[in-house]
C-alpha positions in Angstrom: -8.8 10.2 -7.9 -10.8 9.2 -4.8 -8.3 9.3 -1.9 -5.5 11.8 -1.9 -3.4 10.4 0.9 0.2 9.2 0.9 -0.1 7.2 -2.3 -3.1 8.7 -4.0 -1.7 12.2 -3.6 1.6 11.3 -5.1 0.0 9.5 -8.0 -2.2 12.4 -8.6 0.7 14.8 -8.8 2.3 12.5 -11.4 -0.9 12.6 -13.5 -1.2 16.4 -13.2 2.5 16.8 -14.2 1.8 14.6 -17.2 -0.7 17.2 -18.4 -3.9 15.4 -17.5 -6.9 17.1 -15.9 -7.5 15.4 -12.6 -10.5 15.8 -10.3 -9.7 14.8 -6.7 -11.9 13.9 -3.8 -10.8 13.3 -0.2 -12.4 13.4 3.2 -9.9 16.3 3.8 -11.1 18.9 1.3 -7.9 20.9 1.5 -5.8 18.1 0.0 -6.8 18.7 -3.6 -5.5 22.2 -3.5 -2.3 21.1 -1.8 -1.7 18.5 -4.5 -2.6 20.7 -7.4 -5.7 18.9 -8.8 -9.2 20.2 -9.2 -11.4 19.5 -6.1 -14.6 17.5 -6.5 -17.4 18.3 -4.0 -18.4 14.7 -3.8 -17.8 11.2 -5.1 -21.0 11.5 -7.1 -19.8 14.8 -8.7 -16.5 13.3 -9.6 -18.0 10.1 -11.1 -20.5 12.1 -13.2 -17.7 13.9 -15.0 -14.7 11.6 -15.1 -14.1 8.9 -17.8 -11.7 7.0 -15.4 -12.1 6.8 -11.7 -9.1 5.8 -9.6 -9.5 4.7 -6.0 -6.7 4.9 -3.5 -8.3 3.8 -0.3 -7.1 1.9 2.8 -9.2 -1.2 2.7 -12.2 -3.0 1.2 -14.6 -1.7 3.9 -13.9 1.9 2.7 -14.0 0.9 -1.0 -17.4 -0.8 -0.5 -18.8 2.3 1.3 -17.5 4.6 -1.5 -18.9 2.3 -4.2 -22.2 1.0 -2.6 -23.1 3.8 -0.2 -25.7 6.5 -0.7 -24.3 8.8 -3.3 -21.6 6.3 -4.1 -20.0 5.3 -7.4 -22.5 2.6 -8.3 -25.3 5.2 -8.2 -23.3 7.8 -10.1 -21.2 5.8 -12.7 -22.1 5.7 -16.3 -21.8 3.1 -19.1 -18.3 2.9 -20.6 -16.6 4.3 -17.6 -13.6 2.5 -16.0 -13.0 2.2 -12.3 -9.5 1.2 -11.1 -9.0 0.1 -7.4 -5.4 0.9 -6.6 -5.6 -0.2 -3.0 -4.9 -3.5 -1.3 -8.4 -4.9 -1.1 -10.0 -8.3 -0.4 -10.0 -10.3 -3.7 -13.4 -11.7 -2.8 -14.8 -8.3 -2.4 -13.3 -7.1 -5.6 -14.9 -10.0 -7.6 -18.3 -9.0 -6.1 -17.8 -5.4 -7.0 -16.7 -6.3 -10.5 -20.0 -8.0 -11.1 -22.0 -5.1 -9.7 -20.2 -2.6 -11.9 -20.6 -4.9 -14.9 -24.4 -4.6 -14.5 -24.0 -0.9 -15.1 -21.7 -1.3 -18.1 -18.7 -0.2 -16.1 -15.4 -2.0 -16.2 -13.6 -2.5 -12.8 -9.8 -3.2 -12.8 -8.1 -4.2 -9.6 -4.6 -2.8 -9.7 -2.5 -3.5 -6.7 0.5 -1.3 -6.5 3.9 -1.9 -5.0 7.0 0.3 -4.5 5.9 2.6 -1.7 6.0 6.3 -1.4 9.4 6.7 -3.1 8.3 4.8 -6.2 4.9 6.7 -6.2 6.9 10.0 -6.2 9.1 8.9 -9.0 6.4 7.3 -11.1 8.1 3.9 -10.9 5.4 1.8 -9.2 4.7 -1.8 -10.1 1.0 -2.5 -10.9 -0.4 -6.0 -10.8 -3.8 -5.9 -12.5 -6.9 -8.1 -12.7 -9.7 -7.6 -15.2 -9.9 -6.9 -18.9 -6.5 -7.0 -20.7 -7.9 -4.7 -23.4 -9.1 -2.2 -20.9 -5.7 -2.2 -19.2 -4.0 -1.6 -22.6 -6.3 1.2 -23.3 -5.4 2.9 -20.0 -1.7 3.2 -20.8 -2.1 7.0 -20.8 -3.1 6.6 -17.1 -0.6 4.0 -16.0 2.5 5.3 -17.8 2.9 8.4 -15.6 2.7 6.4 -12.4 4.2 3.0 -13.1 7.4 1.5 -14.5 6.0 -2.0 -14.6 2.4 -3.0 -15.4 1.6 -6.7 -15.3 -1.8 -8.2 -16.3 -2.6 -11.0 -13.8 -5.7 -12.3 -15.4 -9.3 -12.5 -14.2 -11.0 -9.9 -11.8 -9.6 -10.2 -8.3 -6.2 -11.6 -9.4 -4.5 -8.2 -9.2 -5.5 -7.8 -5.6 -4.7 -11.5 -4.8 -1.2 -11.0 -6.2 -0.8 -7.8 -4.1 -1.9 -9.6 -1.0 0.7 -12.4 -1.7 3.4 -9.8 -2.3 2.5 -7.8 0.9 2.7 -10.9 3.0 6.3 -11.5 1.9 6.9 -7.8 2.5 5.5 -8.1 6.0 7.6 -11.2 6.8 10.9 -9.7 5.6 10.3 -6.4 7.4 9.3 -8.0 10.7 12.1 -10.6 10.6 14.7 -8.1 9.6 13.6 -5.7 12.3 14.0 -8.5 14.9 17.5 -9.3 13.6 18.6 -5.7 13.6 17.4 -5.1 17.1 19.4 -8.1 18.2 22.4 -6.9 16.3 22.2 -3.5 17.9 21.8 -4.9 21.4 24.8 -7.1 20.8 26.9 -4.1 19.9 27.5 -5.0 16.2 28.2 -2.4 13.6 24.8 -2.2 11.9 26.2 -0.9 8.5 28.5 -3.9 8.4 25.7 -6.2 9.4 23.7 -4.9 6.4 26.7 -5.3 4.1 27.0 -8.9 5.2 23.2 -9.6 4.8 23.1 -8.0 1.4 25.8 -10.2 0.1 24.5 -13.3 1.8 21.4 -15.6 1.8 19.5 -13.3 4.2 19.2 -10.5 1.6 15.7 -9.1 1.1 13.9 -5.9 0.2 14.1 -4.6 3.8 17.8 -5.2 4.1 18.4 -3.5 0.7 15.9 -0.7 0.6 14.7 0.1 4.1 17.3 -0.5 6.8 20.2 1.5 5.2 18.0 4.5 5.9 16.5 3.4 9.2 19.9 2.9 10.9 20.5 6.6 10.2 17.2 7.7 11.7 15.3 8.0 8.4 12.2 5.9 8.6 11.2 6.7 5.0 7.9 8.3 6.1 4.9 8.3 3.9 4.3 4.6 3.3 2.1 1.8 4.6 1.3 2.1 8.3 1.5 -0.7 10.9 -2.3 -0.9 11.1 -2.5 -1.4 7.3 0.3 -3.9 7.3 -1.6 -5.9 9.9 -4.7 -5.7 7.7 -2.8 -6.9 4.7 -1.5 -10.0 6.5 -5.0 -10.7 7.7 -6.2 -10.5 4.1 -3.5 -13.0 3.2 -4.7 -15.5 5.8 -8.3 -15.1 4.6 -7.3 -15.5 0.9 -5.3 -18.7 1.7 -8.3 -20.0 3.6 -10.5 -19.4 0.6 -7.9 -21.3 -1.6 -7.7 -24.2 0.9 -4.0 -23.5 1.6 -2.7 -23.7 5.2 -0.8 -20.6 6.3 1.9 -21.6 8.8 4.0 -18.4 8.6 1.6 -15.6 9.3 1.9 -15.7 13.1 5.3 -13.9 13.1 4.3 -10.7 11.2 0.8 -10.6 12.9 2.6 -10.7 16.3 5.1 -8.1 15.3 2.8 -5.5 13.7 0.1 -6.3 16.3 2.7 -5.3 19.0 3.5 -2.1 17.1 -0.3 -1.3 17.0 -0.7 -1.9 20.7 2.4 0.2 21.6 1.0 3.3 19.8 2.6 2.9 16.4 -0.6 1.9 14.5 -0.8 5.0 12.4 2.9 5.4 11.9 4.9 3.9 8.9 5.3 0.1 9.2 9.1 0.6 9.3 8.5 1.7 12.9 7.8 -1.9 13.8 11.6 -2.0 14.5 11.0 0.5 17.3 8.1 -1.6 18.8 10.4 -4.6 18.8 13.1 -2.4 20.3 10.8 -1.2 23.0 10.1 -4.9 23.9 13.9 -5.4 24.1 14.4 -2.7 26.7 14.3 0.5 24.7 16.6 -0.3 21.8 16.9 2.1 18.9 19.1 1.4 15.8 20.3 5.0 15.5 22.1 7.0 18.2 20.4 10.2 17.2 17.1 9.1 18.7 16.5 10.6 22.1 15.1 7.3 23.2 18.2 5.3 22.1 19.3 2.3 24.1 22.1 4.3 25.8 19.5 6.8 27.2 16.8 4.2 28.1 
C-alpha cells in the first residue's frame, strides 16, 4: 500500500487482519508501525517485492509523481504485477497511465472507493473498477477484506469516471444540506425533527441520513474527505464533463460552498465542516450547542 492516511491506513489494517503480509509506504515513515504493516523504505523497494501494489493517494498529480517520477513505480514494476489506484483520480490521467503500465506488462485497475472512513474501518466499502474484468476477479482475495460491493465498470478510466460522478452528487447533497441545516438552526427549528421530516420526504439524501444525525450532536465523523479534496473532486467532474461534451450547470453551488470552507481555514478538515463555513457566513451559526462558537455565544 502506497499512502497510509485516513483511507489507506484503514484498508491496510483490514488486509493485515485478514492475514495478508502488507508492505506499506508513506511520506510519514511512522505510519506503517502505527498501522501494523511492514514498512517499505521506498516505493521502489515496495514495488520490487509486492505482487499487487495499491495506491491510496490524494490526486492524480501525486499518483503521476509516484508512478512516473525518479525511482517511481514505472521504473520498479515487473511483468505480471497489478497496480490498483484506489484514489479519486482524473479519468484521462488514468487512461494514460494504463497504457504506460501496459508497455511494461503490468495491469492497472482504477478502483474508485466510496463509503468513507466508517466503511473503510468496517471493510464495507463500495469499489467501482475500470480495467480487466478477469484481473479484478483474480483480486478477490484483496478486495474481499475491504469492500462489501465491487462493481466492474468496464474499460480503463471508467472506475475513476464513475467515482467522479458519484462524488459530485455527494458534494451537492452535502453542500445543499449544510445550507438548509444552517437556515433551520438560525430559524430556531428543532434539528432532529427537521432531519426526521427530510428523511421521510423528497429531500432525503446521504447527508441527511448518514452525516447530519451525528453532526447536530457535535460529531463531525472525522477521518474522511477534506474540503480541499472535495473541491478537487468537483473540479474533476467539471473537467470530465467538458471532455464528454456535457454542459455542467450545477457545479457552481458546491464549488462555492467548499471554496468558502477552504478560504475560511477548513481546507484540511473533513468536508462535513463545510456546514461550519456556511454557519460562519451566516453570523457564527453552529448546529450543536456544545460548540464554544455556537450561535448563542457568537
